[in-house]
Each structure stands twice: as structure tokens, then as C-alpha cells.
C-alpha angles and dihedrals in degrees: 000000000000133000112264143153122263128192133209109200122213120205143170098222119192137184094285115094098195094046091051094048090050090052091047092051091051092055094043089054090049092050093048092050087056091053104261116159099176115047131181128199120202130253112283090014095149098041133012116168144101116333095242090053091050093051093046091054099032098114093049092044092051095048097044094043094053091047090048093052093050092047093050092047092052097040095050097029093233139131107245137189120208096206101209137339135156119269116181114247090221140319094277100045126085091210136084139207115244094231132196116197129194116202129187128221092268091057094253122140111248101177140355126199129186110208110254104190113061123204105241100156141139100220115210091238089073099261120124122206125195107175091167092068090076105012128073113216116241116240102205130085111247118275125242116217112211113219125174091203104039101027127243109319123206126193133218136149131228110282089038087078089078092061109072094184089071091057093044087057088056089049089052086056090054096254115185101176125030126193119216105180110182152174094203116183116251091237098053094033096064091061106026114023101080098037093049092050091048091048092052090049095047099044093048097034092229141120117265121209110191117181112190149195117235139189130008110335100175139333107336094339107122123171130206106232120196098130104196147190114207129188127227092265090056095255115148106235097178136008122185093204119210103315127079110271145098134293111205130185142153122266103210123188091199090059090048091052092045094054093045090051094047095043108027094174094141088062091052098058113134103181104051 
């Protein structure tokens, strides 16, 4: 594993696929010009709108998004994560998998994860979310892609961050860098986003790359922002704030080794 720059992209995605992909390409280009080799896009980066709109366009969104990710990876010679987009379960179902896809610089798929924990919550601000009405929960633990250059990369999506057992599985698999792409609500994000990300980094002594949605995406749907990169000690290395943009920071294997040597908590587990 080498030292390299990673980027967590922050977007305000809307219900317009082409507009979102154009925005994503702009920020990918910006991140690459700053030296990023591993880039993450947030949950719902290619489409964020009403559920019925999403279902009606799901096949087109899935196809165009996957093509876009492979094109960007090849054009810019980067490893890229599409942090969450709808992929139809099958031709007969009216539901989709919320899918995260990791692509290498040759355009090849490295890992695919279907979001397991679905956001069915009555938020205290008066908004109600029922992700399960249109999304089928994945049934597999997230994959870890083993890379000699970039470290071992684990995948998760948004609401997963509240379930530490998922991240401990990635730690079992020797994860070094974990993606947490999200569209966190503004209400929950202000209290929980940062502290949950720091907790996942600290308890698993790993880097966290958390791309994010920000601002008003549609109707009353407002997202928190603050795309972040966090080191294994829990230090915030980069924070994109509240505007669309890019958070960039170094992923350093020496720092990873130092923290794991100073705080070898993973070696001290009793109940495994």
C-alpha cells in the first residue's frame, strides 16, 4: 500500500440524470486535477427525486450510471466508487437495489454492494422516510476489495453507519479504507453524522471516506452535507462543508500502522 490522495465528492443531486452526471464529472475532474487517485461519489449521486420517478426511470438510471462510472474511471485513470444508485431487482419487480459500485482505472468492476439497512424512519422534523417501499434490502455482508496499491477497501451506504457490526466485519477482513457514501438528512446529520463516522474510524482503526449529498434535493428533502475523510485516530482530515464540492486528503499507510500499533484494540477483542 502506498500513500495517495483520496476524494469525497459532495453534490446536490436532483431528479435529472444528465444534470447530475454533468455535475459529478465536473467534481471528478476537479479532484483529479488536485491529484486524487481514489474518488467516491455520494449516495443517489445520479438521481435524487420522488420515489415514483426513480422507479419509472430505474433501468435507464442503472445503465447510464454504470456506463458513466466506467467511462470516468478509464478517462481519468482513477478508482471510483458510485456510492448508491438504483438497479432493478428483476424485470418483474417494482423495486430496486440501492447499489454501490467500485470501478478500477481500466473500467472493470472491482466490487458491488447492495445496501442492507434501509431507512424506514419517522424523523422528528416531521418527515417520514420509507426506503423499503421501493428498495429491496441486500442480503450479503459488504465486500472488501484487496488492493496492493490503495489498501483494502470496504463498502457501505449511508444508514449502514448506525450498525457497527457491519464495519467490524470489514475490519475482520482487514479493511484499511471504508467508504460511507450518504444522503444523510439535515435533521439527523447535524447531531449524528460526524460522530458516527469518527466512531467507525476509531473502533476499526481505519480511514473513512464519506461522500455526501447537501442542500435541498427535491420537495422537503434536505441533506446535511459535510462530506469527510477521517483518519484511523478519528481526526477529520477534510470536510466539504455545506456547499457542493470536494474533500481531499492523504491516505497514508504509515499513519495506519502507527495508530494500530499505538492502539491495538482489534487484537484485544474477546467476543469475536
